[in-house]
C-alpha positions in Angstrom: 296.0 145.2 95.3 296.8 148.5 95.0 298.2 149.1 91.4 301.1 151.2 90.8 300.7 151.9 87.4 298.7 150.8 83.8 300.4 150.5 80.5 298.6 149.9 77.2 300.0 148.8 74.3 298.9 148.7 70.1 300.4 145.5 68.3 299.8 145.0 64.4 300.9 140.9 63.8 300.0 140.0 60.4 298.0 136.5 60.5 299.5 133.6 58.6 296.6 133.2 56.0 293.8 136.4 55.2 290.5 134.9 57.7 287.1 136.0 56.1 283.5 136.3 57.2 280.3 137.3 56.3 281.1 140.3 57.0 284.8 141.0 56.3 288.1 140.1 55.2 291.6 141.0 56.9 294.7 139.8 57.3 296.9 142.1 60.2 295.4 142.3 63.2 295.5 145.2 65.3 294.9 144.7 69.1 295.3 146.1 72.2 297.2 144.3 75.0 296.7 145.4 79.3 299.5 145.4 81.9 298.6 145.9 85.5 301.2 146.4 87.9 300.7 146.5 91.8 303.4 147.9 94.0 305.2 145.3 94.4 306.1 145.3 91.0 303.6 142.1 89.4 301.9 142.5 86.7 299.2 140.2 85.1 297.7 141.0 81.4 294.8 141.4 79.5 293.7 141.7 75.9 291.0 143.7 74.2 289.8 141.5 70.5 288.1 144.9 69.7 288.9 145.0 65.6 290.2 147.8 63.7 287.1 148.3 62.2 283.4 148.0 64.0 281.9 144.8 61.8 281.6 142.3 64.5 280.4 145.4 67.7 280.0 148.5 67.3 284.0 148.4 69.5 287.7 148.9 67.5 290.8 149.6 69.3 290.4 152.7 68.8 287.2 153.3 71.0 289.1 151.1 73.4 291.8 153.5 73.8 289.6 156.1 74.4 287.4 153.8 76.6 290.4 152.3 78.5 292.4 155.7 78.8 289.4 158.4 79.9 287.2 156.1 81.9 288.1 152.7 82.7 291.6 153.0 84.1 291.2 155.9 86.5 288.2 153.9 87.8 290.5 151.2 88.6 293.0 154.0 90.3 289.8 155.4 92.6 290.9 152.5 95.3 292.4 149.4 95.9 291.3 146.2 94.6 290.4 143.0 96.6 288.7 141.0 94.2 288.6 141.1 90.5 284.8 140.5 91.1 284.5 143.8 92.3 285.5 145.5 88.6 282.6 144.4 87.0 280.3 146.4 89.4 282.5 149.5 89.1 282.2 149.4 85.6 279.0 149.0 85.3 278.1 152.7 85.2 279.7 153.1 81.8 277.5 151.9 79.6 278.6 149.1 76.9 282.4 149.1 76.0 282.5 145.4 77.1 285.5 144.9 75.1 287.4 147.3 76.8 286.0 146.6 80.5 287.1 142.9 79.9 290.5 143.7 78.6 291.7 145.4 81.9 289.2 143.5 84.1 291.2 140.1 82.7 294.7 141.8 83.3 293.5 141.7 87.0 291.9 138.7 87.3 295.4 137.7 86.2 297.5 139.8 89.1 295.4 138.3 91.6 296.3 135.3 90.0 299.8 135.4 90.3 299.7 137.0 94.0 297.9 134.2 95.0 300.2 131.6 93.1 297.6 130.3 91.9 296.5 129.4 88.1 294.0 132.0 87.0 291.6 128.3 86.5 291.4 127.4 89.7 290.4 131.1 90.6 287.7 130.9 88.7 286.8 127.9 90.3 287.9 125.7 87.0 287.9 121.5 87.4 289.5 120.3 84.4 293.3 119.7 83.8 292.7 119.5 80.3 290.6 121.0 77.2 289.0 120.4 73.7 289.2 122.3 71.8 288.4 122.3 67.5 288.8 125.3 64.4 287.4 127.3 62.5 287.3 127.8 59.6 287.3 131.0 57.2 285.2 131.9 54.1 287.6 129.7 51.0 288.1 130.8 47.8 286.3 126.7 46.5 285.3 124.2 48.2 288.2 122.1 47.2 290.3 124.6 49.1 288.1 124.3 51.9 287.6 120.3 52.0 291.8 120.4 51.7 291.6 122.5 55.0 289.1 120.5 57.0 291.5 117.4 56.5 294.6 119.1 57.5 293.1 120.1 60.9 291.4 116.5 61.4 294.1 115.2 60.5 295.9 117.1 64.0 293.5 116.0 65.9 290.6 119.0 66.6 287.5 117.8 68.4 285.2 120.1 66.4 285.2 121.9 62.1 283.4 125.1 62.2 282.8 126.2 59.0 282.1 130.0 58.5 279.1 130.3 55.6 276.8 133.3 54.0 274.1 133.0 51.2 275.7 131.6 48.5 278.2 130.0 50.3 276.1 127.7 52.6 274.2 124.4 51.6 275.7 123.0 48.5 279.1 124.1 50.9 277.6 122.0 53.8 276.7 118.8 51.4 279.9 118.4 50.4 281.9 118.8 52.9 279.9 116.2 54.5 279.6 113.9 51.5 283.9 113.9 52.4 283.2 113.4 56.2 280.5 112.5 57.1 281.2 111.8 60.9 282.7 114.4 61.7 281.9 117.3 64.0 280.6 120.0 62.4 278.9 123.6 62.7 278.4 126.3 60.9 278.9 129.9 61.1 276.6 132.1 59.8 277.8 135.7 61.3 274.2 136.9 61.6 274.3 136.4 57.4 270.2 135.8 57.3 266.7 136.6 58.4 264.0 134.9 59.2 262.7 135.1 55.5 265.4 132.3 54.7 264.7 129.9 57.4 262.9 127.4 54.4 266.9 127.5 53.1 268.4 126.9 56.4 266.2 124.0 57.4 268.0 122.8 54.6 270.6 122.3 57.3 269.0 120.0 59.0 269.7 117.3 56.8 273.5 117.1 57.8 273.8 116.1 61.0 275.1 119.7 62.2 276.5 120.5 66.0 275.1 123.4 65.8 274.1 126.6 63.0 275.9 130.1 64.8 274.1 133.2 64.9 272.4 132.8 61.7 270.1 136.0 62.5 270.8 140.3 63.3 274.0 140.3 65.4 270.6 142.0 67.9 268.2 139.5 67.7 266.6 137.0 70.5 263.0 137.4 69.1 263.4 136.1 65.8 266.1 133.5 66.6 263.1 132.0 69.2 260.6 131.4 65.4 263.9 130.4 63.6 264.6 128.0 66.3 260.7 126.3 66.6 261.4 125.3 62.6 264.8 124.0 63.0 265.9 120.8 64.5 269.3 121.6 64.1 270.1 123.6 67.4 270.7 127.4 67.3 273.7 128.9 68.7 273.7 132.3 69.7 277.0 134.7 69.9 276.8 138.5 69.2 273.0 138.8 71.1 274.6 137.7 74.2 276.2 140.2 76.1 275.0 139.9 79.5 273.9 136.8 81.9 270.7 138.3 81.3 270.9 138.8 77.9 271.5 135.4 78.5 267.8 134.8 80.6 265.6 136.4 78.3 267.5 134.1 75.2 266.6 131.0 77.2 263.5 131.9 78.4 262.4 132.9 74.9 263.9 129.3 73.5 266.2 131.3 71.4 268.5 129.1 71.2 270.0 125.9 72.7 273.5 126.3 72.7 275.1 129.2 74.2 278.8 131.1 72.8 280.8 132.9 75.9 283.2 135.2 74.1 285.0 136.5 77.2 285.4 140.2 75.6 281.8 140.4 74.0 280.2 139.5 77.6 282.3 142.4 79.8 285.4 139.7 81.8 285.9 137.1 82.9 282.9 137.5 86.2 280.5 138.0 83.4 281.6 134.5 81.2 281.4 132.9 84.7 278.1 134.3 85.5 276.9 133.0 82.2 278.0 129.5 82.5 276.8 129.4 86.1 273.4 130.1 84.4 273.4 128.0 81.4 274.7 125.3 83.8 271.7 125.4 85.6 269.4 125.6 82.7 271.3 122.5 81.0 272.3 124.6 78.4 276.0 123.4 77.0 278.4 126.3 76.2 281.6 127.1 74.6 284.5 129.4 74.4 284.1 131.5 70.7 287.6 132.7 69.4 288.6 136.3 68.7 291.9 135.4 66.6 293.8 136.3 69.9 297.1 136.2 70.6 298.3 134.2 73.1 297.4 136.6 75.9 293.4 136.0 74.9 293.8 132.9 74.2 295.5 131.9 77.8 291.6 134.1 79.4 290.0 131.6 77.1 292.2 128.3 78.2 291.1 129.4 81.8 287.4 129.8 81.7 286.9 126.8 79.2 288.3 125.0 82.7 284.7 125.2 84.4 282.5 122.4 84.4 279.4 123.7 81.7 281.7 124.2 78.8 281.1 120.9 77.4 281.6 121.6 73.8 285.2 121.8 72.2 285.9 125.8 71.6 287.6 127.7 69.2 290.9 127.9 71.0 293.2 127.2 68.6 297.2 126.4 68.7 299.1 129.6 68.3 300.8 127.9 65.3 297.2 127.8 63.7 297.6 132.4 62.9 300.8 133.5 63.9 304.3 132.3 62.7 305.2 133.5 66.4 303.2 134.4 69.3 303.9 136.8 71.7 303.8 134.4 74.3 306.1 131.5 75.8 305.3 128.7 75.7 303.4 129.2 72.9 299.7 127.3 73.1 300.0 123.9 71.3 297.3 121.6 71.0 297.8 117.6 71.2 295.2 115.4 69.8 292.3 118.0 70.1 293.2 119.2 73.4 294.8 121.7 75.4 296.7 121.2 78.6 295.3 123.8 81.7 298.4 125.7 83.1 299.0 124.9 86.7 301.5 127.9 86.6 299.9 131.0 88.7 298.0 133.4 86.6 297.9 133.0 82.6 300.6 130.1 82.6 302.1 131.3 79.8 304.9 134.4 80.0 304.1 137.3 78.0 307.5 137.8 75.5 308.4 141.4 76.0 311.6 141.4 73.2 308.4 140.1 71.1 305.8 142.6 71.9 308.0 145.5 71.1 308.5 144.3 67.6 304.1 144.5 66.9 304.4 147.7 69.0 303.0 150.8 67.3 302.2 152.4 70.2 301.8 152.8 74.3 301.4 154.6 77.0 301.8 154.2 81.1 299.3 155.5 83.1 299.8 156.4 87.0 297.6 157.0 90.1 
């Protein structure tokens, strides 16, 4: 593949409702799209999942633009790309900035699959015809509001409910959810809101038959998580702590978790996500694909990676209509009875709609070799 140009777009889209976690609340989602076009005029698409503020990781929309413009795109232009797997090694001298790397690498993966005439899922080695998905629910004004949302999404067929928790919005909340929904697959996501000293409180959650507690301790920790997992019967799932297959290996060897959430942007792209998947599959560690409030383009990448066999737990890839009045792809992502069909069309299987993107674009720039 010889790349003729790369276009960056910054978009701002309004969510249907504010999304609230232990680290922040927002209604408007700013994000970057990357379009990589080869000399034949074929384009591939990627999405940066960085937020406007560094509350999930150190990366932001602004820093991603800088890293892409000044470092990653020039690296891409240096020589033709035979296979997108090459980019992981090419980008390696640039430390971290995984979300920026992932956005560009994802666009090249899509371009590669389109040129090969195969679905992105197949290009990655995916085996499934459909995937099971769950729903992630942010912190609500009241428990009653939360219960109403769970009831609605359970009726829509979602295979798992994830509830955000934080100190003061945890034990009583989960207790009420379990009282009203005794059999629903349920997990709690803490987004690093607790410390090891809260172990006794977190152990109370063992009584409620949770699938997992996601990232209860510090965002960069695997040591204290190992100590906490030894005290809990509920599996710990690591999210923010895992940025590479090497991080995953260490966490598994330490006993820091029993489940890993793979987010493509967090780990630096589809290539590294697949490496983590393979490692976990070899070690009997279930994985699932987390969400970052992506538009349809990022959502399509999540669907593709989840087609790999080790993704045995429902992910966060909800329908487009869960978050957006109108997505920027056609067709939009839809969920039927808690499942999403893996597209059979080349590449992402969902086509970006340029006039919809234009409505939300607040900045755009094209780069050539």
